[in-house]
FIKE-873894 format. One record per residue (C-alpha): residue number from 1; residue in three letters; x, y, z negated. Coordinates in Angstrom, 2 decimals. Example, Ala and Ser with C-alpha at 12.3 -4.5 7.8 and 13.67 -1.06 7.14 Angstrom:
2
(pado 1; 'ALA'; (12.30; -4.50; -7.80))
(pado 2; 'SER'; (13.67; -1.06; -7.14))
This chain:
309
(pado 1; 'MET'; (-0.02; -0.05; -0.12))
(pado 2; 'THR'; (1.22; 3.50; 0.63))
(pado 3; 'VAL'; (0.68; 5.72; -2.29))
(pado 4; 'GLY'; (1.99; 9.32; -1.85))
(pado 5; 'GLU'; (5.70; 8.99; -0.88))
(pado 6; 'ARG'; (5.81; 5.45; -2.28))
(pado 7; 'THR'; (5.19; 1.93; -0.87))
(pado 8; 'VAL'; (3.95; -0.56; -3.34))
(pado 9; 'ARG'; (3.52; -4.20; -2.56))
(pado 10; 'ILE'; (0.38; -6.15; -3.98))
(pado 11; 'SER'; (1.05; -9.68; -4.47))
(pado 12; 'HIS'; (-1.99; -12.15; -4.67))
(pado 13; 'PRO'; (-4.45; -9.47; -3.41))
(pado 14; 'ASP'; (-7.33; -11.98; -3.24))
(pado 15; 'ARG'; (-7.08; -13.32; -6.87))
(pado 16; 'VAL'; (-10.40; -12.63; -8.69))
(pado 17; 'TYR'; (-9.94; -10.38; -11.74))
(pado 18; 'PHE'; (-13.57; -9.64; -12.53))
(pado 19; 'PRO'; (-15.83; -12.78; -12.24))
(pado 20; 'GLU'; (-19.29; -11.16; -12.60))
(pado 21; 'ARG'; (-19.19; -9.52; -9.13))
(pado 22; 'GLY'; (-16.03; -11.27; -7.87))
(pado 23; 'GLU'; (-13.75; -7.95; -7.78))
(pado 24; 'THR'; (-10.12; -8.86; -6.86))
(pado 25; 'LYS'; (-6.69; -7.57; -7.77))
(pado 26; 'LEU'; (-6.63; -5.45; -4.60))
(pado 27; 'ASP'; (-10.17; -4.08; -5.52))
(pado 28; 'LEU'; (-8.71; -3.04; -8.84))
(pado 29; 'ALA'; (-5.89; -1.18; -6.90))
(pado 30; 'HIS'; (-8.59; 0.62; -4.59))
(pado 31; 'TYR'; (-10.49; 1.62; -7.73))
(pado 32; 'TYR'; (-7.52; 3.31; -9.30))
(pado 33; 'LEU'; (-6.86; 5.00; -5.85))
(pado 34; 'ALA'; (-10.39; 6.31; -5.73))
(pado 35; 'VAL'; (-10.19; 7.85; -9.21))
(pado 36; 'GLY'; (-6.32; 9.03; -8.82))
(pado 37; 'ASP'; (-6.54; 12.46; -9.87))
(pado 38; 'GLY'; (-8.44; 11.53; -13.03))
(pado 39; 'ILE'; (-6.35; 8.75; -14.07))
(pado 40; 'VAL'; (-2.91; 10.54; -13.59))
(pado 41; 'ARG'; (-4.33; 13.32; -15.38))
(pado 42; 'ALA'; (-5.27; 11.17; -18.42))
(pado 43; 'LEU'; (-1.78; 9.43; -18.36))
(pado 44; 'ARG'; (0.50; 12.18; -17.41))
(pado 45; 'ASP'; (3.89; 12.08; -19.20))
(pado 46; 'ARG'; (2.52; 9.81; -22.13))
(pado 47; 'PRO'; (4.22; 6.78; -23.27))
(pado 48; 'CYS'; (1.73; 4.17; -22.17))
(pado 49; 'MET'; (1.27; 0.49; -23.40))
(pado 50; 'LEU'; (-0.05; -1.73; -20.52))
(pado 51; 'HIS'; (-2.88; -4.35; -21.13))
(pado 52; 'ARG'; (-1.87; -7.13; -18.46))
(pado 53; 'TYR'; (-3.88; -9.88; -17.23))
(pado 54; 'PRO'; (-1.80; -12.11; -15.00))
(pado 55; 'THR'; (-4.80; -14.55; -13.99))
(pado 56; 'GLY'; (-7.62; -12.21; -14.50))
(pado 57; 'VAL'; (-9.53; -10.89; -17.48))
(pado 58; 'THR'; (-10.88; -14.37; -18.43))
(pado 59; 'GLY'; (-7.19; -15.45; -18.86))
(pado 60; 'GLN'; (-4.37; -14.41; -21.36))
(pado 61; 'LYS'; (-3.75; -10.82; -22.13))
(pado 62; 'VAL'; (-0.39; -9.51; -22.38))
(pado 63; 'HIS'; (0.50; -6.30; -24.38))
(pado 64; 'GLN'; (3.41; -4.86; -22.55))
(pado 65; 'LYS'; (5.29; -1.98; -24.17))
(pado 66; 'ARG'; (8.90; -2.56; -22.73))
(pado 67; 'ILE'; (9.29; -1.99; -18.83))
(pado 68; 'PRO'; (10.32; -5.28; -17.20))
(pado 69; 'GLY'; (13.36; -5.90; -15.43))
(pado 70; 'GLY'; (13.21; -5.17; -11.71))
(pado 71; 'ALA'; (10.99; -2.01; -12.03))
(pado 72; 'PRO'; (11.26; 0.40; -9.14))
(pado 73; 'PRO'; (14.04; 3.15; -9.64))
(pado 74; 'TRP'; (11.56; 5.92; -9.36))
(pado 75; 'LEU'; (9.58; 4.73; -12.34))
(pado 76; 'GLU'; (9.64; 7.27; -15.15))
(pado 77; 'THR'; (10.03; 6.09; -18.83))
(pado 78; 'VAL'; (10.67; 7.33; -22.19))
(pado 79; 'PRO'; (12.62; 5.59; -25.10))
(pado 80; 'ILE'; (10.34; 5.10; -28.09))
(pado 81; 'HIS'; (11.81; 3.90; -31.52))
(pado 82; 'PHE'; (9.77; 1.54; -33.61))
(pado 83; 'PRO'; (11.18; 1.92; -37.18))
(pado 84; 'ARG'; (9.18; -1.17; -38.51))
(pado 85; 'TYR'; (11.16; -3.44; -36.25))
(pado 86; 'ASN'; (14.27; -1.16; -35.76))
(pado 87; 'ARG'; (13.82; -1.50; -32.10))
(pado 88; 'THR'; (13.65; 0.77; -29.11))
(pado 89; 'ALA'; (11.57; 0.18; -26.06))
(pado 90; 'ASP'; (11.46; 2.13; -22.81))
(pado 91; 'GLU'; (7.63; 2.68; -22.15))
(pado 92; 'VAL'; (6.22; 3.75; -18.89))
(pado 93; 'CYS'; (5.20; 7.37; -18.35))
(pado 94; 'VAL'; (2.98; 8.00; -15.47))
(pado 95; 'THR'; (3.71; 10.94; -13.37))
(pado 96; 'GLU'; (2.33; 9.98; -10.16))
(pado 97; 'LEU'; (-0.43; 7.83; -8.68))
(pado 98; 'ALA'; (2.19; 5.11; -7.48))
(pado 99; 'THR'; (3.10; 4.36; -10.85))
(pado 100; 'VAL'; (-0.49; 3.21; -11.79))
(pado 101; 'ILE'; (-0.60; 1.19; -8.50))
(pado 102; 'TRP'; (2.73; -0.53; -9.42))
(pado 103; 'ALA'; (1.17; -1.28; -12.84))
(pado 104; 'VAL'; (-1.71; -2.93; -11.06))
(pado 105; 'GLN'; (0.86; -4.94; -9.19))
(pado 106; 'MET'; (2.17; -5.97; -12.53))
(pado 107; 'SER'; (-1.34; -7.24; -13.39))
(pado 108; 'THR'; (-2.28; -4.36; -15.56))
(pado 109; 'VAL'; (-5.92; -3.78; -16.05))
(pado 110; 'GLU'; (-6.09; -1.37; -19.07))
(pado 111; 'PHE'; (-3.93; 1.76; -19.65))
(pado 112; 'HIS'; (-3.38; 2.63; -23.40))
(pado 113; 'PRO'; (-1.42; 5.99; -23.54))
(pado 114; 'TRP'; (-0.08; 7.68; -26.65))
(pado 115; 'ASN'; (-1.59; 10.95; -27.74))
(pado 116; 'SER'; (1.70; 12.81; -27.32))
(pado 117; 'ARG'; (3.90; 13.42; -24.27))
(pado 118; 'ARG'; (7.57; 12.35; -23.51))
(pado 119; 'GLN'; (8.66; 15.99; -23.86))
(pado 120; 'ASP'; (8.14; 15.55; -27.73))
(pado 121; 'THR'; (6.73; 12.21; -28.55))
(pado 122; 'GLU'; (6.51; 12.92; -32.35))
(pado 123; 'ARG'; (4.13; 15.79; -31.85))
(pado 124; 'PRO'; (0.71; 14.93; -30.40))
(pado 125; 'ASP'; (-1.18; 17.18; -28.12))
(pado 126; 'GLU'; (-4.50; 15.08; -28.32))
(pado 127; 'TRP'; (-6.77; 14.54; -31.23))
(pado 128; 'ARG'; (-8.95; 11.63; -30.64))
(pado 129; 'ILE'; (-12.32; 10.85; -32.02))
(pado 130; 'ASP'; (-13.15; 7.13; -31.82))
(pado 131; 'LEU'; (-16.55; 6.29; -32.58))
(pado 132; 'ASP'; (-16.61; 2.72; -33.25))
(pado 133; 'PRO'; (-19.92; 0.91; -33.93))
(pado 134; 'MET'; (-20.20; -1.86; -36.60))
(pado 135; 'PRO'; (-21.51; -5.05; -35.50))
(pado 136; 'ASP'; (-25.35; -4.20; -35.97))
(pado 137; 'CYS'; (-25.19; -0.48; -34.98))
(pado 138; 'PRO'; (-27.32; 0.28; -32.26))
(pado 139; 'PHE'; (-26.04; 2.52; -29.43))
(pado 140; 'ASP'; (-28.72; 5.15; -30.12))
(pado 141; 'ARG'; (-26.84; 5.61; -33.63))
(pado 142; 'VAL'; (-23.52; 6.02; -31.68))
(pado 143; 'ARG'; (-25.08; 8.63; -29.56))
(pado 144; 'ARG'; (-26.45; 10.57; -32.60))
(pado 145; 'CYS'; (-23.07; 10.37; -34.26))
(pado 146; 'ALA'; (-21.39; 11.95; -31.05))
(pado 147; 'GLN'; (-23.90; 14.64; -31.10))
(pado 148; 'LEU'; (-23.23; 15.41; -34.67))
(pado 149; 'CYS'; (-19.52; 15.55; -33.77))
(pado 150; 'HIS'; (-20.49; 17.86; -30.96))
(pado 151; 'GLU'; (-22.23; 20.26; -33.45))
(pado 152; 'VAL'; (-19.24; 20.16; -35.94))
(pado 153; 'LEU'; (-16.79; 20.88; -33.05))
(pado 154; 'ASP'; (-19.00; 23.81; -31.91))
(pado 155; 'GLU'; (-19.04; 25.29; -35.16))
(pado 156; 'LEU'; (-15.24; 25.13; -35.26))
(pado 157; 'ASP'; (-15.09; 26.75; -31.77))
(pado 158; 'ILE'; (-13.44; 23.50; -30.49))
(pado 159; 'THR'; (-14.24; 22.03; -26.96))
(pado 160; 'GLY'; (-14.67; 18.20; -27.03))
(pado 161; 'TYR'; (-14.36; 15.98; -23.82))
(pado 162; 'PRO'; (-16.52; 12.88; -24.34))
(pado 163; 'LYS'; (-16.22; 9.57; -22.57))
(pado 164; 'THR'; (-17.49; 6.06; -22.87))
(pado 165; 'SER'; (-15.05; 3.65; -24.60))
(pado 166; 'GLY'; (-15.73; 1.00; -21.86))
(pado 167; 'GLY'; (-17.30; -1.06; -24.51))
(pado 168; 'SER'; (-20.10; -0.40; -27.09))
(pado 169; 'GLY'; (-18.40; 2.95; -28.48))
(pado 170; 'LEU'; (-17.74; 6.53; -27.38))
(pado 171; 'HIS'; (-14.64; 8.62; -27.67))
(pado 172; 'ILE'; (-14.25; 12.38; -27.87))
(pado 173; 'TYR'; (-10.83; 13.99; -26.91))
(pado 174; 'VAL'; (-9.53; 17.45; -27.90))
(pado 175; 'ARG'; (-6.62; 19.06; -26.71))
(pado 176; 'ILE'; (-4.41; 20.47; -29.46))
(pado 177; 'GLY'; (-1.17; 22.58; -29.49))
(pado 178; 'PRO'; (1.75; 20.06; -30.06))
(pado 179; 'ARG'; (2.72; 21.89; -33.39))
(pado 180; 'TRP'; (2.01; 18.96; -35.88))
(pado 181; 'GLY'; (3.19; 15.61; -36.56))
(pado 182; 'PHE'; (1.17; 12.32; -36.42))
(pado 183; 'GLU'; (0.52; 12.40; -40.29))
(pado 184; 'ASP'; (-1.04; 16.01; -40.19))
(pado 185; 'VAL'; (-3.02; 15.22; -36.94))
(pado 186; 'ARG'; (-4.45; 12.13; -38.62))
(pado 187; 'ARG'; (-5.23; 14.06; -41.85))
(pado 188; 'ALA'; (-7.12; 16.61; -39.79))
(pado 189; 'ALA'; (-9.03; 13.74; -38.05))
(pado 190; 'LEU'; (-9.89; 12.41; -41.36))
(pado 191; 'ALA'; (-11.04; 15.62; -42.62))
(pado 192; 'PHE'; (-13.36; 15.89; -39.63))
(pado 193; 'ALA'; (-14.62; 12.45; -40.15))
(pado 194; 'HIS'; (-15.49; 13.18; -43.70))
(pado 195; 'GLU'; (-17.66; 16.15; -42.58))
(pado 196; 'VAL'; (-19.49; 14.00; -40.09))
(pado 197; 'GLU'; (-20.06; 11.38; -42.76))
(pado 198; 'ARG'; (-21.25; 14.03; -45.26))
(pado 199; 'ARG'; (-23.94; 15.30; -42.68))
(pado 200; 'ALA'; (-25.30; 11.83; -41.84))
(pado 201; 'PRO'; (-24.27; 9.30; -44.71))
(pado 202; 'GLN'; (-26.86; 6.80; -43.75))
(pado 203; 'GLU'; (-25.52; 6.47; -40.27))
(pado 204; 'VAL'; (-21.93; 7.26; -40.32))
(pado 205; 'THR'; (-19.02; 5.72; -42.33))
(pado 206; 'THR'; (-15.32; 6.46; -43.02))
(pado 207; 'ALA'; (-14.97; 3.53; -45.40))
(pado 208; 'TRP'; (-11.48; 2.09; -45.47))
(pado 209; 'TRP'; (-12.01; -1.57; -45.66))
(pado 210; 'ARG'; (-14.20; -3.22; -43.13))
(pado 211; 'LYS'; (-16.02; -5.24; -45.81))
(pado 212; 'ASP'; (-17.14; -1.88; -47.32))
(pado 213; 'ARG'; (-18.79; -0.60; -44.08))
(pado 214; 'ASP'; (-22.57; -0.91; -43.51))
(pado 215; 'PRO'; (-22.86; -3.27; -40.67))
(pado 216; 'THR'; (-25.36; -0.92; -39.07))
(pado 217; 'ALA'; (-23.12; 2.23; -39.39))
(pado 218; 'CYS'; (-20.98; 4.11; -36.92))
(pado 219; 'PHE'; (-17.31; 4.22; -38.14))
(pado 220; 'VAL'; (-15.48; 7.33; -37.17))
(pado 221; 'ASP'; (-11.98; 5.76; -36.73))
(pado 222; 'TYR'; (-9.56; 8.58; -37.61))
(pado 223; 'ASN'; (-6.75; 5.89; -37.68))
(pado 224; 'GLN'; (-6.51; 6.01; -33.83))
(pado 225; 'ASN'; (-4.46; 9.36; -34.37))
(pado 226; 'SER'; (-1.77; 7.45; -36.27))
(pado 227; 'ARG'; (1.66; 6.80; -34.50))
(pado 228; 'ASP'; (1.82; 4.06; -32.04))
(pado 229; 'HIS'; (-2.14; 3.61; -32.14))
(pado 230; 'THR'; (-3.59; 3.77; -28.75))
(pado 231; 'ILE'; (-7.05; 3.50; -26.99))
(pado 232; 'ALA'; (-7.88; 3.07; -23.37))
(pado 233; 'SER'; (-7.41; 6.12; -21.49))
(pado 234; 'ALA'; (-10.12; 7.99; -19.30))
(pado 235; 'TYR'; (-10.85; 6.07; -16.19))
(pado 236; 'SER'; (-9.10; 2.93; -17.41))
(pado 237; 'VAL'; (-10.90; -0.22; -16.55))
(pado 238; 'ARG'; (-11.56; -2.73; -19.47))
(pado 239; 'GLY'; (-10.49; -6.19; -19.52))
(pado 240; 'ASN'; (-14.08; -7.85; -19.35))
(pado 241; 'PRO'; (-15.83; -9.76; -16.61))
(pado 242; 'ARG'; (-18.12; -6.81; -15.53))
(pado 243; 'GLY'; (-15.03; -4.41; -15.18))
(pado 244; 'THR'; (-16.45; -1.70; -17.24))
(pado 245; 'VAL'; (-14.67; 1.59; -17.10))
(pado 246; 'SER'; (-13.91; 4.29; -19.99))
(pado 247; 'THR'; (-15.78; 7.07; -18.15))
(pado 248; 'PRO'; (-15.93; 10.93; -18.83))
(pado 249; 'ILE'; (-19.45; 11.99; -19.42))
(pado 250; 'THR'; (-20.93; 15.52; -19.91))
(pado 251; 'TRP'; (-22.67; 16.38; -23.35))
(pado 252; 'ASP'; (-26.08; 16.75; -21.26))
(pado 253; 'GLU'; (-25.83; 13.06; -20.16))
(pado 254; 'LEU'; (-25.22; 11.65; -23.47))
(pado 255; 'PRO'; (-29.01; 10.99; -24.48))
(pado 256; 'ASP'; (-29.44; 8.87; -21.36))
(pado 257; 'ILE'; (-26.21; 7.06; -20.61))
(pado 258; 'ASP'; (-25.71; 3.11; -20.73))
(pado 259; 'PRO'; (-22.13; 2.30; -20.81))
(pado 260; 'GLU'; (-22.73; -0.87; -18.92))
(pado 261; 'ASP'; (-23.59; 1.33; -15.90))
(pado 262; 'PHE'; (-19.84; 2.43; -15.53))
(pado 263; 'THR'; (-17.99; -0.23; -13.65))
(pado 264; 'ILE'; (-15.14; -0.27; -10.97))
(pado 265; 'ALA'; (-18.06; -0.73; -8.67))
(pado 266; 'THR'; (-20.10; 2.43; -9.53))
(pado 267; 'VAL'; (-17.37; 4.87; -11.00))
(pado 268; 'PRO'; (-15.58; 5.64; -7.55))
(pado 269; 'LYS'; (-18.91; 7.05; -6.07))
(pado 270; 'ARG'; (-19.63; 8.95; -9.30))
(pado 271; 'PHE'; (-16.01; 10.38; -9.08))
(pado 272; 'ALA'; (-16.44; 11.41; -5.65))
(pado 273; 'ARG'; (-19.61; 13.15; -6.47))
(pado 274; 'LEU'; (-18.67; 14.89; -9.67))
(pado 275; 'GLY'; (-14.94; 14.96; -9.71))
(pado 276; 'ASP'; (-13.02; 14.56; -12.92))
(pado 277; 'LEU'; (-15.14; 15.72; -15.65))
(pado 278; 'HIS'; (-11.99; 16.36; -17.99))
(pado 279; 'SER'; (-10.22; 18.34; -15.44))
(pado 280; 'THR'; (-10.16; 21.51; -17.52))
(pado 281; 'ILE'; (-9.00; 19.69; -20.92))
(pado 282; 'ASP'; (-5.50; 21.22; -20.55))
(pado 283; 'GLU'; (-6.80; 24.86; -20.26))
(pado 284; 'ARG'; (-7.27; 25.55; -23.86))
(pado 285; 'ALA'; (-5.15; 23.95; -26.77))
(pado 286; 'HIS'; (-6.83; 24.22; -30.18))
(pado 287; 'GLY'; (-5.52; 24.46; -33.72))
(pado 288; 'LEU'; (-6.05; 22.17; -36.60))
(pado 289; 'GLU'; (-5.46; 25.01; -39.49))
(pado 290; 'THR'; (-9.11; 24.76; -40.45))
(pado 291; 'LEU'; (-9.22; 20.94; -40.54))
(pado 292; 'LEU'; (-6.15; 20.87; -42.50))
(pado 293; 'ASP'; (-7.63; 23.15; -45.05))
(pado 294; 'TRP'; (-10.68; 20.80; -45.11))
(pado 295; 'ALA'; (-8.14; 17.99; -45.88))
(pado 296; 'ASP'; (-7.70; 19.25; -49.40))
(pado 297; 'ARG'; (-11.30; 18.35; -50.26))
(pado 298; 'THR'; (-11.92; 15.40; -52.53))
(pado 299; 'PRO'; (-12.88; 12.52; -50.06))
(pado 300; 'PRO'; (-16.39; 10.75; -50.61))
(pado 301; 'SER'; (-16.54; 7.64; -52.43))
(pado 302; 'GLY'; (-15.03; 4.69; -50.49))
(pado 303; 'ALA'; (-13.15; 6.56; -48.03))
(pado 304; 'ASN'; (-9.35; 6.09; -47.41))
(pado 305; 'ASN'; (-7.19; 8.75; -49.10))
(pado 306; 'GLY'; (-4.84; 9.40; -46.35))
(pado 307; 'ARG'; (-3.04; 5.87; -46.22))
(pado 308; 'VAL'; (-2.23; 4.45; -42.76))
(pado 309; 'GLU'; (-4.10; 1.26; -42.09))
């Protein structure tokens, strides 16, 4: 395949990756070409973990941090140190669409980028609000939690960019100035989660242990802002037989969306019609000062007091 100035070879193009409709490895590459501007914007310059499925999504999943030998010389990477293991890995950093297609050739389905960029990997520029429904939480409750997050963000004069997770949850991304480390960004995210929980304690939880969470509640997972915690990017396909996609949406769409409707079969047409709904995310970087002030409040009972899970 010719991708910009690069040529990328796709081996086993007819291998079925998504059995529900029969999309192949080549179909996956064509999907990422169709949403090229969006996926590159979501991944640009971020250390990225690749979720690979060498035999398709019903087979074994491989979490790939270290770039394998034989990668093309034009591939951009960044060294990341992992103190727990006292090891360093060169992780891929997408700077062009050809890198995404190379990753597909390496059997990558999902892209899980850091919330910081390679220019300063220890200072995030993205705050992520992950709305994670517990097993018995209906999606309508996740919608209400997202709308409540929207209300709190509006009161803070902060613009949030929502998207489906590609599963049963929702994500909201906020661009922030890269002035704080992971610990402070996570403290701010926890303070925000506490405020959302305070306003809807019967529907929202920030409880630290899973066993302490109401199985019908929506968990605001602030831990996704910890160092080396990643979630699927905007426009990332998910590793399930349906080939669902983590898809940007508008706030006006929130009451009516069904996450199952966003797949590699439907999102290209939506992208062609609407463009990238996150295209303006870099236009304004927000501060965390108010949230860090909130972080000094006494947390509600059962909440995590700042520990990293």
